[in-house]
C-alpha positions in Angstrom: 16.9 -34.0 -1.2 16.2 -35.4 -4.6 13.1 -34.4 -6.2 10.4 -36.6 -7.4 7.6 -34.9 -8.3 6.3 -38.0 -10.5 4.7 -40.7 -7.9 3.5 -43.6 -9.8 1.7 -45.2 -6.7 -0.4 -41.4 -6.6 -1.3 -42.1 -10.2 -2.5 -45.7 -9.7 -4.6 -44.3 -6.5 -6.2 -41.9 -9.3 -7.1 -44.4 -11.6 -8.6 -46.3 -8.8 -10.6 -43.2 -7.8 -11.7 -42.9 -11.4 -12.5 -46.3 -12.1 -14.6 -46.6 -9.1 -16.6 -43.5 -9.7 -17.5 -45.2 -13.3 -17.9 -48.7 -12.1 -20.5 -46.8 -9.5 -22.3 -45.3 -12.8 -21.9 -48.3 -14.5 -23.3 -50.8 -12.3 -25.0 -48.7 -9.7 -28.5 -49.0 -10.7 -28.3 -52.7 -11.8 -30.6 -55.1 -10.3 -29.2 -58.4 -10.5 -25.7 -57.7 -10.5 -23.5 -60.1 -8.2 -23.7 -59.0 -4.6 -20.0 -58.3 -3.9 -19.5 -56.3 -7.1 -22.7 -54.5 -6.1 -21.9 -53.2 -3.0 -18.2 -52.1 -4.6 -19.8 -50.1 -7.0 -22.6 -48.8 -4.9 -20.0 -46.7 -2.9 -18.3 -45.8 -6.0 -18.9 -42.4 -5.1 -16.0 -42.2 -2.7 -13.6 -42.1 -5.7 -14.5 -38.0 -5.3 -13.6 -38.1 -2.0 -10.3 -40.1 -3.0 -9.5 -37.1 -6.0 -10.2 -34.3 -3.3 -7.5 -35.6 -0.8 -5.4 -36.3 -4.1 -6.1 -32.8 -5.3 -4.7 -31.5 -2.1 -1.5 -34.2 -1.8 -0.3 -33.1 -5.8 -1.0 -29.3 -5.4 1.2 -29.4 -2.0 3.9 -32.0 -2.6 6.0 -30.1 -5.0 6.1 -27.1 -2.9 7.0 -29.1 0.3 9.7 -30.9 -1.6 11.8 -28.0 -2.4 11.4 -25.9 1.1 10.3 -26.4 4.5 6.4 -25.8 5.0 7.1 -22.7 6.9 8.6 -20.9 3.8 6.5 -22.2 1.3 4.9 -19.5 -0.7 2.5 -19.8 -3.5 3.1 -17.8 -6.6 -0.7 -16.5 -7.1 -0.3 -15.7 -11.0 1.7 -18.7 -11.9 -0.4 -20.6 -10.0 -4.2 -19.8 -11.1 -2.9 -19.9 -15.2 -1.4 -23.1 -14.8 -4.6 -24.6 -13.1 -6.6 -22.8 -15.8 -4.9 -24.4 -18.5 -5.1 -27.5 -17.2 -8.4 -27.8 -16.3 -10.5 -25.4 -18.1 -9.9 -26.5 -22.1 -10.9 -30.2 -21.3 -13.7 -28.7 -19.2 -14.9 -26.6 -21.7 -15.1 -29.4 -24.6 -16.9 -31.5 -22.3 -19.9 -29.0 -22.0 -20.0 -28.6 -25.5 -20.4 -32.3 -25.6 -23.2 -32.4 -23.1 -24.9 -29.4 -24.9 -24.5 -31.6 -28.4 -26.2 -34.5 -26.7 -28.6 -32.9 -25.1 -30.2 -31.1 -28.0 -29.6 -34.1 -29.7 -32.1 -35.9 -27.3 -34.5 -33.3 -27.1 -35.2 -33.4 -30.6 -35.7 -37.4 -31.2 -37.9 -36.6 -28.3 -40.0 -33.8 -30.4 -39.3 -31.5 -26.8 -38.7 -27.9 -26.9 -34.6 -26.6 -26.7 -35.8 -24.9 -23.4 -35.9 -27.8 -21.1 -32.0 -28.9 -21.5 -31.3 -25.3 -19.3 -32.7 -25.1 -15.9 -32.4 -21.5 -15.9 -31.0 -18.5 -18.0 -28.1 -18.5 -15.4 -27.5 -22.3 -15.7 -24.6 -22.1 -18.5 -22.9 -18.7 -17.3 -22.4 -20.4 -14.2 -21.0 -23.6 -15.7 -18.8 -21.4 -17.3 -17.1 -19.5 -14.3 -17.4 -23.0 -12.3 -20.1 -21.8 -9.3 -23.4 -24.4 -10.9 -22.4 -26.0 -7.6 -23.7 -23.3 -5.5 -27.7 -23.2 -6.7 -29.7 -26.2 -6.5 -31.2 -25.5 -10.0 -27.8 -25.5 -11.6 -26.1 -28.4 -9.3 -26.6 -31.5 -11.4 -27.7 -30.0 -14.6 -25.9 -30.5 -18.1 -23.0 -33.5 -16.7 -23.9 -34.1 -13.1 -20.5 -35.2 -12.6 -19.1 -31.4 -13.0 -20.2 -30.6 -9.3 -17.2 -32.0 -8.1 -14.7 -29.9 -10.9 -16.6 -26.3 -9.4 -15.4 -27.8 -5.7 -12.0 -28.5 -7.3 -11.7 -24.9 -8.8 -12.9 -23.4 -5.5 -10.2 -25.4 -3.6 -7.9 -23.8 -5.7 -8.9 -20.3 -4.8 -8.5 -21.0 -1.0 -5.3 -23.7 -1.6 -3.2 -20.2 -1.1 -4.7 -19.2 2.2 -4.2 -22.7 3.5 -0.4 -23.1 2.6 0.0 -19.6 4.2 -2.1 -20.8 7.5 0.3 -24.1 7.6 3.2 -21.9 7.3 2.5 -19.6 10.2 0.4 -22.2 12.4 1.8 -25.8 11.4 -0.3 -28.5 9.8 -1.9 -29.9 12.6 -3.8 -26.6 13.6 -5.1 -26.2 9.8 -6.3 -29.8 10.0 -8.1 -29.2 13.5 -9.4 -26.0 12.3 -10.7 -27.5 8.9 -12.3 -30.4 10.9 -14.3 -28.0 13.1 -15.5 -26.5 10.5 -16.8 -29.3 8.7 -18.7 -30.8 11.5 -20.1 -27.7 12.5 -20.8 -26.9 8.6 -22.4 -30.8 8.0 -23.9 -30.9 11.5 -26.3 -28.0 10.7 -27.0 -29.2 7.3 -28.4 -32.7 9.1 -30.1 -30.6 11.6 -31.8 -28.4 8.6 -32.0 -31.1 5.7 -31.5 -34.6 7.4 -29.3 -37.5 6.0 -29.7 -39.4 2.9 -28.8 -43.0 1.4 -29.5 -41.9 -2.2 -28.3 -39.3 -4.2 -30.3 -35.9 -4.0 -29.1 -32.4 -5.3 -31.2 -30.7 -2.6 -28.9 -32.2 0.0 -25.6 -32.6 -1.6 -25.6 -28.3 -2.7 -25.1 -28.4 0.8 -23.2 -31.1 2.0 -20.6 -30.9 -1.0 -20.3 -26.9 -0.9 -16.8 -25.9 0.1 -16.9 -25.8 3.8 -18.3 -29.2 4.0 -15.4 -30.7 2.2 -12.4 -28.7 2.8 -10.7 -31.3 5.4 -10.4 -34.0 3.2 -8.0 -31.3 1.4 -6.2 -30.6 3.6 -5.7 -34.2 4.9 -4.0 -34.4 1.2 -1.7 -31.5 1.8 -0.9 -33.5 5.4 -0.1 -36.8 3.3 2.1 -34.8 0.9 3.9 -33.2 3.8 4.9 -36.7 5.2 5.6 -37.8 2.1 8.1 -35.7 1.1 9.5 -35.0 4.5 8.9 -38.4 6.5 9.3 -38.5 10.3 9.6 -41.8 12.6 7.0 -44.6 12.8 4.6 -42.6 10.5 3.6 -45.5 8.3 2.9 -47.4 11.6 0.6 -44.3 12.6 -0.8 -44.0 9.5 -1.8 -48.1 9.5 -3.6 -47.4 13.1 -5.4 -44.4 12.4 -6.3 -45.5 9.2 -7.3 -48.9 10.4 -9.5 -47.2 13.2 -11.2 -44.9 11.0 -12.0 -47.4 8.1 -14.8 -49.8 10.4 -16.9 -46.7 11.4 -16.2 -44.8 7.9 -17.7 -48.6 5.9 -20.7 -48.8 8.5 -21.8 -45.0 8.2 -21.9 -45.7 3.9 -23.2 -49.2 3.8 -25.8 -48.9 6.7 -26.6 -45.6 7.5 -26.4 -42.6 4.8 -24.4 -41.4 1.9 -25.0 -37.4 2.9 -25.0 -36.8 6.4 -21.9 -35.7 8.8 -18.5 -37.7 9.8 -18.6 -39.5 6.6 -16.4 -37.5 4.8 -14.0 -36.2 7.4 -13.3 -40.4 7.8 -12.6 -41.0 4.6 -10.5 -38.0 4.0 -8.4 -39.6 7.2 -8.6 -43.2 5.4 -7.4 -42.0 2.1 -4.7 -39.9 3.6 -3.3 -42.5 5.5 -3.1 -44.7 2.4 -1.1 -42.0 0.7 1.0 -42.1 3.0 1.7 -45.9 3.4 2.0 -46.0 -0.5 2.9 -42.9 -1.4 6.5 -43.5 -2.8 6.0 -47.2 -3.7 7.2 -48.4 -7.4 4.4 -50.0 -9.1 5.6 -53.2 -10.9 2.4 -55.3 -11.2 0.2 -55.6 -14.4 -2.9 -54.2 -12.4 -0.5 -51.7 -11.0 1.0 -50.4 -14.3 -3.3 -50.3 -15.7 -4.1 -48.0 -13.0 -1.2 -45.7 -13.6 -2.5 -45.7 -17.4 -5.9 -44.9 -16.6 -4.8 -42.4 -13.4 -2.7 -40.2 -16.0 -6.1 -40.1 -18.3 -8.3 -39.8 -15.3 -9.8 -36.4 -16.1 -11.0 -36.9 -19.2 -12.7 -40.4 -18.3 -14.5 -38.4 -15.4 -15.4 -35.6 -17.6 -16.9 -38.1 -20.2 -18.3 -40.9 -18.9 -21.6 -40.6 -17.4 -22.6 -38.7 -20.7 -21.3 -41.7 -22.6 -23.4 -43.7 -20.3 -26.6 -41.6 -21.0 -26.2 -41.5 -24.8 -25.4 -45.4 -25.4 -27.8 -47.3 -26.8 -28.0 -51.3 -26.0 -28.6 -53.8 -28.1 -31.7 -55.7 -26.4 -29.5 -59.1 -25.9 -26.7 -56.9 -23.4 -30.0 -54.6 -22.0 -31.2 -57.8 -20.7 -28.4 -58.7 -18.9 -27.4 -56.4 -15.8 -24.0 -57.9 -15.9 -23.5 -57.1 -19.4 -24.9 -53.6 -19.7 -22.7 -52.7 -16.5 -19.4 -53.9 -18.7 -20.4 -52.4 -22.0 -21.2 -49.1 -19.9 -17.9 -49.4 -18.3 -15.8 -50.1 -21.5 -17.6 -47.5 -23.5 -16.7 -45.3 -20.8 -13.0 -45.8 -20.5 -12.9 -45.8 -24.6 -14.6 -42.8 -25.2 -12.4 -41.2 -22.1 -9.2 -42.2 -23.8 -10.4 -40.9 -27.2 -11.3 -37.7 -25.4 -7.7 -37.1 -23.5 -6.0 -37.7 -27.0 -7.9 -35.1 -28.8 -8.7 -32.5 -25.8 -6.3 -32.9 -22.9 -3.0 -34.3 -24.2 -2.1 -31.4 -26.3 -2.9 -28.6 -23.6 -0.4 -31.1 -21.2 2.4 -30.9 -24.0 2.6 -26.9 -23.8 3.0 -26.9 -20.3 
């Protein structure tokens, strides 16, 4: 089988996920935005769910291209060194930017530096990507970085999932992870309730590793099916994805953002999308723009909210919700592209 590790359609989906999150933060809290745009941006946090599915896909796809899933082995040292070299340098630089902007803001407000960090263990937990495990540090410094900690923890269990797929099959792993997620988020709903808005106190439980592992496993399934197609898989993906899309939309638009069933349903929807478009050639202008953003999405994601919060807006812009959102989006994208050039691309060249 010829090796095709780079799939432009996957980069385009990554670009879409990144842009969706950026639009969510740029327009999500702005009244007076046109209804269709507001509803689309309101659920832009689903870009994180798409990122989790893409992460499982991109890690597993090269492995199952080279071998049958029953014989896939992860070389631990090489795997973790490559992940650390890919993820950590830009992440640490983004923490430095967050600290600098936070200190500048506190200085302007005449407030003590001690307010920047929630506790003495705030920065150490961020450095080792465990800050998503406590309510005090979950959304501190840069509130989007909780998902980076979750991604890193998924990397830690990825070799285990690969070994389980090799021994028991992808179907068993999907069922097992789905049961774990339903039990975890069901208990969270029982103890904490559900919420339509972002609440770090609830998110620290709902978005903990057991609660999001099924989406990652869905990405692994999509990788297996794209690398080793079976008859009728696209028709099945279309039917299953369409069947899950409506209840998934009903949940996020009408009931809650933090609650059971929502994340698993979107994991299935996004995995089906990957199976449907994974090997498509990207030829349209919009597709090429999304591929361009997808290749730089990590830097944009790391920096976008920091730039939006630090960006001073002229009164003429601030008085218009639409202009405010557009300026925020453009500034975040430009800053992310610059950050990619300085903080991410040098390490990509050394891989």
